[in-house]
PQR file of N, CA, C, O and H, with PARSE charges and radii, in Angstrom:
ATOM      1  N   MET A   1      20.440  13.063  43.040 -0.4000 1.5000
ATOM      2  CA  MET A   1      21.283  12.740  41.911 -0.0000 2.0000
ATOM      3  C   MET A   1      20.898  11.532  41.042  0.5500 1.7000
ATOM      4  O   MET A   1      20.836  11.546  39.813 -0.5500 1.4000
ATOM      5  N   GLU A   2      20.674  10.598  41.758 -0.4000 1.5000
ATOM      6  CA  GLU A   2      20.178   9.454  41.134 -0.0000 2.0000
ATOM      7  C   GLU A   2      19.139   9.468  40.190  0.5500 1.7000
ATOM      8  O   GLU A   2      18.994   8.598  39.331 -0.5500 1.4000
ATOM      9  H   GLU A   2      20.724  10.586  42.757  0.4000 1.0000
ATOM     10  N   TYR A   3      18.338  10.548  40.356 -0.4000 1.5000
ATOM     11  CA  TYR A   3      17.087  10.487  39.425 -0.0000 2.0000
ATOM     12  C   TYR A   3      17.387  11.395  38.285  0.5500 1.7000
ATOM     13  O   TYR A   3      16.552  11.514  37.388 -0.5500 1.4000
ATOM     14  H   TYR A   3      18.456  11.254  41.054  0.4000 1.0000
ATOM     15  N   CYS A   4      18.488  12.029  38.250 -0.4000 1.5000
ATOM     16  CA  CYS A   4      18.684  13.033  37.088 -0.0000 2.0000
ATOM     17  C   CYS A   4      19.920  12.604  36.396  0.5500 1.7000
ATOM     18  O   CYS A   4      20.554  13.432  35.742 -0.5500 1.4000
ATOM     19  H   CYS A   4      19.166  11.932  38.978  0.4000 1.0000
ATOM     20  N   LYS A   5      20.349  11.259  36.497 -0.4000 1.5000
ATOM     21  CA  LYS A   5      21.446  10.941  35.667 -0.0000 2.0000
ATOM     22  C   LYS A   5      21.515  11.092  34.379  0.5500 1.7000
ATOM     23  O   LYS A   5      22.495  11.547  33.789 -0.5500 1.4000
ATOM     24  H   LYS A   5      19.834  10.586  37.029  0.4000 1.0000
ATOM     25  N   LEU A   6      20.265  10.643  33.759 -0.4000 1.5000
ATOM     26  CA  LEU A   6      20.083  10.796  32.216 -0.0000 2.0000
ATOM     27  C   LEU A   6      19.951  12.167  31.796  0.5500 1.7000
ATOM     28  O   LEU A   6      20.583  12.546  30.810 -0.5500 1.4000
ATOM     29  H   LEU A   6      19.468  10.274  34.239  0.4000 1.0000
ATOM     30  N   GLN A   7      19.128  13.032  32.497 -0.4000 1.5000
ATOM     31  CA  GLN A   7      19.269  14.489  32.105 -0.0000 2.0000
ATOM     32  C   GLN A   7      20.755  14.991  32.298  0.5500 1.7000
ATOM     33  O   GLN A   7      21.239  15.739  31.449 -0.5500 1.4000
ATOM     34  H   GLN A   7      18.615  12.723  33.298  0.4000 1.0000
ATOM     35  N   ILE A   8      21.388  14.646  33.251 -0.4000 1.5000
ATOM     36  CA  ILE A   8      22.730  15.149  33.291 -0.0000 2.0000
ATOM     37  C   ILE A   8      23.653  14.911  32.106  0.5500 1.7000
ATOM     38  O   ILE A   8      24.445  15.755  31.686 -0.5500 1.4000
ATOM     39  H   ILE A   8      20.995  14.038  33.940  0.4000 1.0000
ATOM     40  N   GLY A   9      23.478  13.638  31.577 -0.4000 1.5000
ATOM     41  CA  GLY A   9      24.199  12.871  30.337 -0.0000 2.0000
ATOM     42  C   GLY A   9      23.670  13.752  29.186  0.5500 1.7000
ATOM     43  O   GLY A   9      24.485  14.306  28.447 -0.5500 1.4000
ATOM     44  H   GLY A   9      22.834  12.952  31.917  0.4000 1.0000
ATOM     45  N   CYS A  10      22.507  13.889  29.024 -0.4000 1.5000
ATOM     46  CA  CYS A  10      21.848  14.596  27.929 -0.0000 2.0000
ATOM     47  C   CYS A  10      22.202  15.945  27.563  0.5500 1.7000
ATOM     48  O   CYS A  10      22.299  16.444  26.441 -0.5500 1.4000
ATOM     49  H   CYS A  10      21.846  13.439  29.625  0.4000 1.0000
ATOM     50  N   LEU A  11      22.415  16.557  28.951 -0.4000 1.5000
ATOM     51  CA  LEU A  11      22.755  18.144  28.902 -0.0000 2.0000
ATOM     52  C   LEU A  11      24.208  18.129  28.505  0.5500 1.7000
ATOM     53  O   LEU A  11      24.635  18.949  27.692 -0.5500 1.4000
ATOM     54  H   LEU A  11      22.336  16.152  29.862  0.4000 1.0000
ATOM     55  N   ILE A  12      24.960  17.237  29.049 -0.4000 1.5000
ATOM     56  CA  ILE A  12      26.577  17.378  28.727 -0.0000 2.0000
ATOM     57  C   ILE A  12      26.711  16.998  27.132  0.5500 1.7000
ATOM     58  O   ILE A  12      27.693  17.496  26.582 -0.5500 1.4000
ATOM     59  H   ILE A  12      24.613  16.571  29.709  0.4000 1.0000
ATOM     60  N   ILE A  13      25.933  16.258  26.393 -0.4000 1.5000
ATOM     61  CA  ILE A  13      26.042  15.995  24.998 -0.0000 2.0000
ATOM     62  C   ILE A  13      25.395  17.190  24.310  0.5500 1.7000
ATOM     63  O   ILE A  13      25.880  17.493  23.220 -0.5500 1.4000
ATOM     64  H   ILE A  13      25.135  15.854  26.840  0.4000 1.0000
ATOM     65  N   ALA A  14      24.404  17.901  24.755 -0.4000 1.5000
ATOM     66  CA  ALA A  14      23.782  19.012  24.010 -0.0000 2.0000
ATOM     67  C   ALA A  14      24.814  20.194  24.120  0.5500 1.7000
ATOM     68  O   ALA A  14      24.970  20.913  23.133 -0.5500 1.4000
ATOM     69  H   ALA A  14      24.010  17.655  25.640  0.4000 1.0000
ATOM     70  N   LEU A  15      25.466  20.408  25.175 -0.4000 1.5000
ATOM     71  CA  LEU A  15      26.215  21.396  25.444 -0.0000 2.0000
ATOM     72  C   LEU A  15      27.655  21.051  24.519  0.5500 1.7000
ATOM     73  O   LEU A  15      28.322  21.937  23.986 -0.5500 1.4000
ATOM     74  H   LEU A  15      25.339  19.824  25.976  0.4000 1.0000
ATOM     75  N   TYR A  16      27.885  20.005  24.471 -0.4000 1.5000
ATOM     76  CA  TYR A  16      29.091  19.599  23.514 -0.0000 2.0000
ATOM     77  C   TYR A  16      28.808  19.888  22.276  0.5500 1.7000
ATOM     78  O   TYR A  16      29.701  20.409  21.608 -0.5500 1.4000
ATOM     79  H   TYR A  16      27.343  19.285  24.904  0.4000 1.0000
ATOM     80  N   ILE A  17      27.737  19.671  21.771 -0.4000 1.5000
ATOM     81  CA  ILE A  17      27.528  19.947  20.380 -0.0000 2.0000
ATOM     82  C   ILE A  17      27.380  21.367  20.138  0.5500 1.7000
ATOM     83  O   ILE A  17      27.943  21.853  19.157 -0.5500 1.4000
ATOM     84  H   ILE A  17      27.012  19.248  22.313  0.4000 1.0000
ATOM     85  N   GLY A  18      26.618  22.169  20.995 -0.4000 1.5000
ATOM     86  CA  GLY A  18      26.551  23.462  20.921 -0.0000 2.0000
ATOM     87  C   GLY A  18      28.070  24.021  20.766  0.5500 1.7000
ATOM     88  O   GLY A  18      28.319  24.798  19.844 -0.5500 1.4000
ATOM     89  H   GLY A  18      26.161  21.775  21.792  0.4000 1.0000
ATOM     90  N   MET A  19      29.057  23.627  21.655 -0.4000 1.5000
ATOM     91  CA  MET A  19      30.303  24.237  21.713 -0.0000 2.0000
ATOM     92  C   MET A  19      31.052  23.768  20.325  0.5500 1.7000
ATOM     93  O   MET A  19      31.803  24.527  19.712 -0.5500 1.4000
ATOM     94  H   MET A  19      28.854  22.996  22.404  0.4000 1.0000
ATOM     95  N   ILE A  20      30.798  22.616  19.966 -0.4000 1.5000
ATOM     96  CA  ILE A  20      31.424  22.104  18.608 -0.0000 2.0000
ATOM     97  C   ILE A  20      30.916  23.018  17.537  0.5500 1.7000
ATOM     98  O   ILE A  20      31.748  23.574  16.820 -0.5500 1.4000
ATOM     99  H   ILE A  20      30.188  22.000  20.464  0.4000 1.0000
ATOM    100  N   TYR A  21      29.605  23.238  17.347 -0.4000 1.5000
ATOM    101  CA  TYR A  21      29.056  24.368  16.606 -0.0000 2.0000
ATOM    102  C   TYR A  21      29.649  25.439  16.493  0.5500 1.7000
ATOM    103  O   TYR A  21      30.023  25.790  15.375 -0.5500 1.4000
ATOM    104  H   TYR A  21      28.929  22.786  17.930  0.4000 1.0000
ATOM    105  N   MET A  22      29.897  26.266  17.664 -0.4000 1.5000
ATOM    106  CA  MET A  22      30.426  27.579  17.909 -0.0000 2.0000
ATOM    107  C   MET A  22      31.768  27.520  17.408  0.5500 1.7000
ATOM    108  O   MET A  22      32.203  28.340  16.600 -0.5500 1.4000
ATOM    109  H   MET A  22      29.592  25.981  18.572  0.4000 1.0000
ATOM    110  N   ARG A  23      32.473  26.505  17.902 -0.4000 1.5000
ATOM    111  CA  ARG A  23      34.009  26.566  17.411 -0.0000 2.0000
ATOM    112  C   ARG A  23      34.149  26.461  15.925  0.5500 1.7000
ATOM    113  O   ARG A  23      35.009  27.120  15.342 -0.5500 1.4000
ATOM    114  H   ARG A  23      32.120  25.839  18.559  0.4000 1.0000
ATOM    115  N   GLU A  24      33.346  25.665  15.298 -0.4000 1.5000
ATOM    116  CA  GLU A  24      33.368  25.386  13.871 -0.0000 2.0000
ATOM    117  C   GLU A  24      32.968  26.709  13.085  0.5500 1.7000
ATOM    118  O   GLU A  24      33.498  26.933  11.998 -0.5500 1.4000
ATOM    119  H   GLU A  24      32.648  25.129  15.771  0.4000 1.0000
ATOM    120  N   ARG A  25      32.250  27.384  13.502 -0.4000 1.5000
ATOM    121  CA  ARG A  25      31.659  28.690  12.967 -0.0000 2.0000
ATOM    122  C   ARG A  25      32.825  29.568  12.953  0.5500 1.7000
ATOM    123  O   ARG A  25      33.204  30.178  11.953 -0.5500 1.4000
ATOM    124  H   ARG A  25      31.819  27.201  14.385  0.4000 1.0000
ATOM    125  N   ARG A  26      33.421  29.611  14.187 -0.4000 1.5000
ATOM    126  CA  ARG A  26      34.674  30.694  14.402 -0.0000 2.0000
ATOM    127  C   ARG A  26      35.686  30.200  13.495  0.5500 1.7000
ATOM    128  O   ARG A  26      36.048  30.996  12.628 -0.5500 1.4000
ATOM    129  H   ARG A  26      33.114  29.115  14.999  0.4000 1.0000
ATOM    130  N   ILE A  27      36.327  28.819  13.516 -0.4000 1.5000
ATOM    131  CA  ILE A  27      37.295  28.523  12.906 -0.0000 2.0000
ATOM    132  C   ILE A  27      37.162  28.779  11.291  0.5500 1.7000
ATOM    133  O   ILE A  27      38.085  29.286  10.654 -0.5500 1.4000
ATOM    134  H   ILE A  27      36.033  28.173  14.220  0.4000 1.0000
ATOM    135  N   TYR A  28      36.032  28.415  10.744 -0.4000 1.5000
ATOM    136  CA  TYR A  28      35.680  28.552   9.291 -0.0000 2.0000
ATOM    137  C   TYR A  28      35.170  30.001   9.007  0.5500 1.7000
ATOM    138  O   TYR A  28      34.727  30.262   7.888 -0.5500 1.4000
ATOM    139  H   TYR A  28      35.282  28.003  11.262  0.4000 1.0000
ATOM    140  N   ASN A  29      35.215  30.868   9.902 -0.4000 1.5000
ATOM    141  CA  ASN A  29      34.757  32.243   9.712 -0.0000 2.0000
ATOM    142  C   ASN A  29      33.164  32.386   8.805  0.5500 1.7000
ATOM    143  O   ASN A  29      32.945  33.147   7.863 -0.5500 1.4000
ATOM    144  H   ASN A  29      35.575  30.655  10.811  0.4000 1.0000
ATOM    145  N   ILE A  30      32.301  31.505   9.370 -0.4000 1.5000
ATOM    146  CA  ILE A  30      31.039  31.443   8.726 -0.0000 2.0000
ATOM    147  C   ILE A  30      30.236  32.572   9.310  0.5500 1.7000
ATOM    148  O   ILE A  30      29.969  32.523  10.511 -0.5500 1.4000
ATOM    149  H   ILE A  30      32.478  30.886  10.135  0.4000 1.0000
ATOM    150  N   LYS A  31      29.787  33.677   8.511 -0.4000 1.5000
ATOM    151  CA  LYS A  31      29.176  34.911   9.155 -0.0000 2.0000
ATOM    152  C   LYS A  31      27.502  34.590   9.123  0.5500 1.7000
ATOM    153  O   LYS A  31      26.709  35.147   9.881 -0.5500 1.4000
ATOM    154  H   LYS A  31      30.004  33.717   7.536  0.4000 1.0000
ATOM    155  N   LYS A  32      27.172  33.712   8.227 -0.4000 1.5000
ATOM    156  CA  LYS A  32      25.733  33.528   8.113 -0.0000 2.0000
ATOM    157  C   LYS A  32      25.154  32.462   9.259  0.5500 1.7000
ATOM    158  O   LYS A  32      25.428  31.268   9.135 -0.5500 1.4000
ATOM    159  H   LYS A  32      27.816  33.260   7.611  0.4000 1.0000
ATOM    160  N   ARG A  33      24.532  32.822  10.121 -0.4000 1.5000
ATOM    161  CA  ARG A  33      23.996  32.146  11.340 -0.0000 2.0000
ATOM    162  C   ARG A  33      22.652  31.443  10.840  0.5500 1.7000
ATOM    163  O   ARG A  33      21.828  32.033  10.142 -0.5500 1.4000
ATOM    164  H   ARG A  33      24.309  33.792  10.222  0.4000 1.0000
ATOM    165  N   ASP A  34      22.508  30.039  11.297 -0.4000 1.5000
ATOM    166  CA  ASP A  34      21.281  29.567  10.968 -0.0000 2.0000
ATOM    167  C   ASP A  34      20.368  29.859  12.409  0.5500 1.7000
ATOM    168  O   ASP A  34      20.634  29.134  13.368 -0.5500 1.4000
ATOM    169  H   ASP A  34      23.178  29.560  11.865  0.4000 1.0000
ATOM    170  N   LYS A  35      19.474  30.736  12.547 -0.4000 1.5000
ATOM    171  CA  LYS A  35      18.967  31.063  13.672 -0.0000 2.0000
ATOM    172  C   LYS A  35      17.961  29.934  14.174  0.5500 1.7000
ATOM    173  O   LYS A  35      17.664  29.908  15.369 -0.5500 1.4000
ATOM    174  H   LYS A  35      19.257  31.325  11.769  0.4000 1.0000
ATOM    175  N   LEU A  36      17.456  29.044  13.331 -0.4000 1.5000
ATOM    176  CA  LEU A  36      16.644  28.118  13.707 -0.0000 2.0000
ATOM    177  C   LEU A  36      17.313  26.844  14.501  0.5500 1.7000
ATOM    178  O   LEU A  36      16.748  26.260  15.426 -0.5500 1.4000
ATOM    179  H   LEU A  36      17.698  29.065  12.360  0.4000 1.0000
ATOM    180  N   PHE A  37      18.714  26.487  13.946 -0.4000 1.5000
ATOM    181  CA  PHE A  37      19.440  25.743  14.763 -0.0000 2.0000
ATOM    182  C   PHE A  37      19.982  26.319  16.203  0.5500 1.7000
ATOM    183  O   PHE A  37      20.196  25.622  17.195 -0.5500 1.4000
ATOM    184  H   PHE A  37      19.173  26.961  13.195  0.4000 1.0000
ATOM    185  N   ASP A  38      20.144  27.621  16.113 -0.4000 1.5000
ATOM    186  CA  ASP A  38      20.594  28.215  17.360 -0.0000 2.0000
ATOM    187  C   ASP A  38      19.440  28.191  18.417  0.5500 1.7000
ATOM    188  O   ASP A  38      19.680  28.123  19.623 -0.5500 1.4000
ATOM    189  H   ASP A  38      19.971  28.187  15.308  0.4000 1.0000
ATOM    190  N   LEU A  39      18.136  28.252  17.885 -0.4000 1.5000
ATOM    191  CA  LEU A  39      17.215  28.292  18.706 -0.0000 2.0000
ATOM    192  C   LEU A  39      16.720  26.945  19.268  0.5500 1.7000
ATOM    193  O   LEU A  39      16.179  26.894  20.372 -0.5500 1.4000
ATOM    194  H   LEU A  39      17.941  28.307  16.905  0.4000 1.0000
ATOM    195  N   LEU A  40      16.916  25.822  18.474 -0.4000 1.5000
ATOM    196  CA  LEU A  40      16.738  24.560  18.750 -0.0000 2.0000
ATOM    197  C   LEU A  40      17.658  24.034  19.694  0.5500 1.7000
ATOM    198  O   LEU A  40      17.301  23.116  20.432 -0.5500 1.4000
ATOM    199  H   LEU A  40      17.356  25.864  17.577  0.4000 1.0000
ATOM    200  N   ILE A  41      18.939  24.569  19.761 -0.4000 1.5000
ATOM    201  CA  ILE A  41      19.999  24.120  20.638 -0.0000 2.0000
ATOM    202  C   ILE A  41      19.656  24.821  22.126  0.5500 1.7000
ATOM    203  O   ILE A  41      19.690  24.228  23.205 -0.5500 1.4000
ATOM    204  H   ILE A  41      19.228  25.314  19.161  0.4000 1.0000
ATOM    205  N   ILE A  42      19.343  26.123  21.927 -0.4000 1.5000
ATOM    206  CA  ILE A  42      18.848  26.740  23.365 -0.0000 2.0000
ATOM    207  C   ILE A  42      17.730  26.156  24.004  0.5500 1.7000
ATOM    208  O   ILE A  42      17.622  25.930  25.209 -0.5500 1.4000
ATOM    209  H   ILE A  42      19.315  26.604  21.051  0.4000 1.0000
ATOM    210  N   ALA A  43      16.773  25.891  22.971 -0.4000 1.5000
ATOM    211  CA  ALA A  43      15.373  25.274  23.777 -0.0000 2.0000
ATOM    212  C   ALA A  43      15.713  23.922  23.986  0.5500 1.7000
ATOM    213  O   ALA A  43      15.120  23.455  24.959 -0.5500 1.4000
ATOM    214  H   ALA A  43      16.861  26.074  21.992  0.4000 1.0000
ATOM    215  N   GLY A  44      16.508  23.084  23.375 -0.4000 1.5000
ATOM    216  CA  GLY A  44      16.752  21.740  23.929 -0.0000 2.0000
ATOM    217  C   GLY A  44      17.552  21.863  25.160  0.5500 1.7000
ATOM    218  O   GLY A  44      17.274  21.006  25.998 -0.5500 1.4000
ATOM    219  H   GLY A  44      16.989  23.463  22.584  0.4000 1.0000
ATOM    220  N   ILE A  45      18.500  22.725  25.501 -0.4000 1.5000
ATOM    221  CA  ILE A  45      19.092  22.743  26.705 -0.0000 2.0000
ATOM    222  C   ILE A  45      18.287  23.121  27.820  0.5500 1.7000
ATOM    223  O   ILE A  45      18.402  22.572  28.915 -0.5500 1.4000
ATOM    224  H   ILE A  45      18.726  23.421  24.819  0.4000 1.0000
ATOM    225  N   PHE A  46      17.336  24.198  27.540 -0.4000 1.5000
ATOM    226  CA  PHE A  46      16.550  24.520  28.487 -0.0000 2.0000
ATOM    227  C   PHE A  46      15.450  23.323  28.757  0.5500 1.7000
ATOM    228  O   PHE A  46      15.118  23.257  29.941 -0.5500 1.4000
ATOM    229  H   PHE A  46      17.243  24.644  26.649  0.4000 1.0000
ATOM    230  N   GLU A  47      14.922  22.518  28.025 -0.4000 1.5000
ATOM    231  CA  GLU A  47      14.051  21.660  28.325 -0.0000 2.0000
ATOM    232  C   GLU A  47      14.710  20.397  28.951  0.5500 1.7000
ATOM    233  O   GLU A  47      14.027  19.644  29.646 -0.5500 1.4000
ATOM    234  H   GLU A  47      15.192  22.571  27.063  0.4000 1.0000
ATOM    235  N   ILE A  48      15.942  20.169  28.731 -0.4000 1.5000
ATOM    236  CA  ILE A  48      16.756  19.201  29.528 -0.0000 2.0000
ATOM    237  C   ILE A  48      17.004  19.619  30.953  0.5500 1.7000
ATOM    238  O   ILE A  48      17.001  18.805  31.876 -0.5500 1.4000
ATOM    239  H   ILE A  48      16.497  20.780  28.167  0.4000 1.0000
ATOM    240  N   ILE A  49      17.210  20.864  31.105 -0.4000 1.5000
ATOM    241  CA  ILE A  49      17.122  21.471  32.510 -0.0000 2.0000
ATOM    242  C   ILE A  49      15.853  21.249  33.349  0.5500 1.7000
ATOM    243  O   ILE A  49      15.757  20.821  34.499 -0.5500 1.4000
ATOM    244  H   ILE A  49      17.212  21.525  30.355  0.4000 1.0000
ATOM    245  N   VAL A  50      14.958  21.625  32.535 -0.4000 1.5000
ATOM    246  CA  VAL A  50      13.427  21.436  33.306 -0.0000 2.0000
ATOM    247  C   VAL A  50      13.098  20.107  33.389  0.5500 1.7000
ATOM    248  O   VAL A  50      12.399  19.801  34.355 -0.5500 1.4000
ATOM    249  H   VAL A  50      15.036  21.973  31.601  0.4000 1.0000
ATOM    250  N   ASP A  51      13.448  19.160  32.560 -0.4000 1.5000
ATOM    251  CA  ASP A  51      13.459  17.862  32.598 -0.0000 2.0000
ATOM    252  C   ASP A  51      14.023  17.231  33.838  0.5500 1.7000
ATOM    253  O   ASP A  51      13.369  16.358  34.408 -0.5500 1.4000
ATOM    254  H   ASP A  51      14.016  19.409  31.776  0.4000 1.0000
ATOM    255  N   GLY A  52      15.054  17.567  34.241 -0.4000 1.5000
ATOM    256  CA  GLY A  52      15.917  17.298  35.329 -0.0000 2.0000
ATOM    257  C   GLY A  52      15.239  17.639  36.574  0.5500 1.7000
ATOM    258  O   GLY A  52      15.046  16.881  37.525 -0.5500 1.4000
ATOM    259  H   GLY A  52      15.585  18.277  33.778  0.4000 1.0000
ATOM    260  N   SER A  53      14.882  18.926  36.460 -0.4000 1.5000
ATOM    261  CA  SER A  53      14.202  19.627  37.782 -0.0000 2.0000
ATOM    262  C   SER A  53      12.901  18.880  37.907  0.5500 1.7000
ATOM    263  O   SER A  53      12.658  18.533  39.063 -0.5500 1.4000
ATOM    264  H   SER A  53      15.039  19.542  35.688  0.4000 1.0000
ATOM    265  N   THR A  54      12.040  18.559  37.040 -0.4000 1.5000
ATOM    266  CA  THR A  54      10.736  17.810  37.270 -0.0000 2.0000
ATOM    267  C   THR A  54      11.035  16.472  37.884  0.5500 1.7000
ATOM    268  O   THR A  54      10.285  16.021  38.750 -0.5500 1.4000
ATOM    269  H   THR A  54      12.237  18.841  36.101  0.4000 1.0000
ATOM    270  N   ALA A  55      12.321  15.678  37.387 -0.4000 1.5000
ATOM    271  CA  ALA A  55      12.598  14.534  37.754 -0.0000 2.0000
ATOM    272  C   ALA A  55      12.792  14.451  39.187  0.5500 1.7000
ATOM    273  O   ALA A  55      12.351  13.521  39.862 -0.5500 1.4000
ATOM    274  H   ALA A  55      12.930  16.045  36.684  0.4000 1.0000
ATOM    275  N   TYR A  56      13.520  15.524  39.694 -0.4000 1.5000
ATOM    276  CA  TYR A  56      13.924  15.738  41.093 -0.0000 2.0000
ATOM    277  C   TYR A  56      12.816  16.133  41.828  0.5500 1.7000
ATOM    278  O   TYR A  56      12.632  15.603  42.923 -0.5500 1.4000
ATOM    279  H   TYR A  56      13.878  16.279  39.145  0.4000 1.0000
ATOM    280  N   THR A  57      11.943  17.087  41.359 -0.4000 1.5000
ATOM    281  CA  THR A  57      10.656  17.226  42.420 -0.0000 2.0000
ATOM    282  C   THR A  57       9.638  16.096  42.478  0.5500 1.7000
ATOM    283  O   THR A  57       8.971  15.868  43.487 -0.5500 1.4000
ATOM    284  H   THR A  57      12.092  17.518  40.469  0.4000 1.0000
ATOM    285  N   VAL A  58       9.548  15.384  41.322 -0.4000 1.5000
ATOM    286  CA  VAL A  58       8.606  14.273  41.615 -0.0000 2.0000
ATOM    287  C   VAL A  58       9.172  13.343  42.696  0.5500 1.7000
ATOM    288  O   VAL A  58       8.399  12.993  43.588 -0.5500 1.4000
ATOM    289  H   VAL A  58      10.090  15.569  40.502  0.4000 1.0000
ATOM    290  N   ASN A  59      10.202  12.988  42.708 -0.4000 1.5000
ATOM    291  CA  ASN A  59      10.987  12.234  43.555 -0.0000 2.0000
ATOM    292  C   ASN A  59      11.188  12.457  44.930  0.5500 1.7000
ATOM    293  O   ASN A  59      11.502  11.605  45.762 -0.5500 1.4000
ATOM    294  H   ASN A  59      10.830  13.272  41.983  0.4000 1.0000
ATOM    295  N   HIS A  60      10.949  13.899  45.153 -0.4000 1.5000
ATOM    296  CA  HIS A  60      11.242  14.660  46.521 -0.0000 2.0000
ATOM    297  C   HIS A  60      10.068  15.421  46.771  0.5500 1.7000
ATOM    298  O   HIS A  60      10.148  16.612  47.071 -0.5500 1.4000
ATOM    299  H   HIS A  60      10.694  14.591  44.478  0.4000 1.0000
ATOM    300  N   ILE A  61       8.892  14.772  46.661 -0.4000 1.5000
ATOM    301  CA  ILE A  61       7.690  15.350  46.907 -0.0000 2.0000
ATOM    302  C   ILE A  61       7.257  16.071  48.231  0.5500 1.7000
ATOM    303  O   ILE A  61       6.482  17.014  48.388 -0.5500 1.4000
ATOM    304  H   ILE A  61       8.827  13.805  46.417  0.4000 1.0000
ATOM    305  N   ASP A  62       8.038  15.297  49.197 -0.4000 1.5000
ATOM    306  CA  ASP A  62       7.734  15.520  50.658 -0.0000 2.0000
ATOM    307  C   ASP A  62       8.610  17.053  50.866  0.5500 1.7000
ATOM    308  O   ASP A  62       8.336  17.740  51.850 -0.5500 1.4000
ATOM    309  H   ASP A  62       8.668  14.531  49.068  0.4000 1.0000
ATOM    310  N   LYS A  63       9.462  17.429  50.062 -0.4000 1.5000
ATOM    311  CA  LYS A  63      10.284  18.407  50.576 -0.0000 2.0000
ATOM    312  C   LYS A  63       9.992  19.770  49.636  0.5500 1.7000
ATOM    313  O   LYS A  63      10.208  20.905  50.060 -0.5500 1.4000
ATOM    314  H   LYS A  63       9.684  16.871  49.263  0.4000 1.0000
ATOM    315  N   ILE A  64       9.507  19.505  48.398 -0.4000 1.5000
ATOM    316  CA  ILE A  64       9.148  20.376  47.445 -0.0000 2.0000
ATOM    317  C   ILE A  64       7.682  20.818  47.423  0.5500 1.7000
ATOM    318  O   ILE A  64       6.758  20.014  47.298 -0.5500 1.4000
ATOM    319  H   ILE A  64       9.331  18.582  48.054  0.4000 1.0000
ATOM    320  N   PRO A  65       7.542  21.967  47.536 -0.5600 1.5000
ATOM    321  CA  PRO A  65       5.971  22.194  47.465  0.2800 2.0000
ATOM    322  C   PRO A  65       5.204  21.868  46.029  0.5500 1.7000
ATOM    323  O   PRO A  65       5.741  21.955  44.925 -0.5500 1.4000
ATOM    324  N   GLY A  66       4.044  21.534  46.246 -0.4000 1.5000
ATOM    325  CA  GLY A  66       3.307  20.957  45.050 -0.0000 2.0000
ATOM    326  C   GLY A  66       3.244  22.348  44.019  0.5500 1.7000
ATOM    327  O   GLY A  66       3.426  22.067  42.834 -0.5500 1.4000
ATOM    328  H   GLY A  66       3.608  21.463  47.144  0.4000 1.0000
ATOM    329  N   GLU A  67       3.079  23.383  44.232 -0.4000 1.5000
ATOM    330  CA  GLU A  67       3.136  24.350  43.240 -0.0000 2.0000
ATOM    331  C   GLU A  67       4.427  24.526  42.559  0.5500 1.7000
ATOM    332  O   GLU A  67       4.440  24.905  41.388 -0.5500 1.4000
ATOM    333  H   GLU A  67       2.932  23.611  45.195  0.4000 1.0000
ATOM    334  N   VAL A  68       5.494  24.285  43.187 -0.4000 1.5000
ATOM    335  CA  VAL A  68       6.728  24.389  42.345 -0.0000 2.0000
ATOM    336  C   VAL A  68       6.609  23.258  41.228  0.5500 1.7000
ATOM    337  O   VAL A  68       6.689  23.463  40.016 -0.5500 1.4000
ATOM    338  H   VAL A  68       5.484  23.976  44.138  0.4000 1.0000
ATOM    339  N   ASN A  69       6.376  21.855  41.936 -0.4000 1.5000
ATOM    340  CA  ASN A  69       6.173  20.851  41.026 -0.0000 2.0000
ATOM    341  C   ASN A  69       5.272  21.205  39.563  0.5500 1.7000
ATOM    342  O   ASN A  69       5.609  21.097  38.385 -0.5500 1.4000
ATOM    343  H   ASN A  69       6.312  21.688  42.920  0.4000 1.0000
ATOM    344  N   LEU A  70       4.131  21.618  40.124 -0.4000 1.5000
ATOM    345  CA  LEU A  70       3.363  22.060  39.100 -0.0000 2.0000
ATOM    346  C   LEU A  70       3.682  22.981  37.921  0.5500 1.7000
ATOM    347  O   LEU A  70       3.329  22.836  36.751 -0.5500 1.4000
ATOM    348  H   LEU A  70       3.857  21.705  41.081  0.4000 1.0000
ATOM    349  N   ILE A  71       4.533  24.111  38.543 -0.4000 1.5000
ATOM    350  CA  ILE A  71       4.869  25.008  37.741 -0.0000 2.0000
ATOM    351  C   ILE A  71       6.214  24.507  36.715  0.5500 1.7000
ATOM    352  O   ILE A  71       6.317  24.987  35.586 -0.5500 1.4000
ATOM    353  H   ILE A  71       4.819  24.229  39.494  0.4000 1.0000
ATOM    354  N   LEU A  72       7.035  23.678  37.148 -0.4000 1.5000
ATOM    355  CA  LEU A  72       7.955  23.018  36.355 -0.0000 2.0000
ATOM    356  C   LEU A  72       7.310  22.023  35.403  0.5500 1.7000
ATOM    357  O   LEU A  72       7.740  21.889  34.257 -0.5500 1.4000
ATOM    358  H   LEU A  72       6.951  23.288  38.065  0.4000 1.0000
ATOM    359  N   HIS A  73       6.383  21.394  35.824 -0.4000 1.5000
ATOM    360  CA  HIS A  73       5.684  20.449  34.865 -0.0000 2.0000
ATOM    361  C   HIS A  73       5.038  21.287  33.822  0.5500 1.7000
ATOM    362  O   HIS A  73       4.994  20.785  32.699 -0.5500 1.4000
ATOM    363  H   HIS A  73       6.033  21.503  36.755  0.4000 1.0000
ATOM    364  N   MET A  74       4.566  22.381  33.971 -0.4000 1.5000
ATOM    365  CA  MET A  74       3.851  23.368  32.961 -0.0000 2.0000
ATOM    366  C   MET A  74       4.949  24.018  31.989  0.5500 1.7000
ATOM    367  O   MET A  74       4.577  24.370  30.870 -0.5500 1.4000
ATOM    368  H   MET A  74       4.602  22.789  34.883  0.4000 1.0000
ATOM    369  N   PHE A  75       6.326  24.197  32.381 -0.4000 1.5000
ATOM    370  CA  PHE A  75       7.254  24.559  31.768 -0.0000 2.0000
ATOM    371  C   PHE A  75       7.733  23.341  30.845  0.5500 1.7000
ATOM    372  O   PHE A  75       8.044  23.545  29.672 -0.5500 1.4000
ATOM    373  H   PHE A  75       6.628  23.911  33.291  0.4000 1.0000
ATOM    374  N   PHE A  76       7.776  22.212  31.355 -0.4000 1.5000
ATOM    375  CA  PHE A  76       8.166  21.000  30.565 -0.0000 2.0000
ATOM    376  C   PHE A  76       7.226  20.802  29.403  0.5500 1.7000
ATOM    377  O   PHE A  76       7.615  20.730  28.237 -0.5500 1.4000
ATOM    378  H   PHE A  76       7.523  22.046  32.308  0.4000 1.0000
ATOM    379  N   PHE A  77       5.860  20.710  29.816 -0.4000 1.5000
ATOM    380  CA  PHE A  77       5.004  20.562  28.493 -0.0000 2.0000
ATOM    381  C   PHE A  77       4.858  21.790  27.671  0.5500 1.7000
ATOM    382  O   PHE A  77       4.207  21.760  26.626 -0.5500 1.4000
ATOM    383  H   PHE A  77       5.544  20.769  30.763  0.4000 1.0000
TER
END
């Protein structure tokens, strides 16, 4: 847990921004979607999750196989 505090905080902020965006679209009845913004929010959340996973695997290299660490780093890059 101590290795992923930053990623958890960033994930909470990204999810909060996404929820505010969805709520405002629903409240003001906005039909037109900004697909690029939706894609960036989803990609950002995915990258934060992968970043937290790599932070965990790097600091627990004795418990996690090297292949898992390598695959997660490939997703991150």
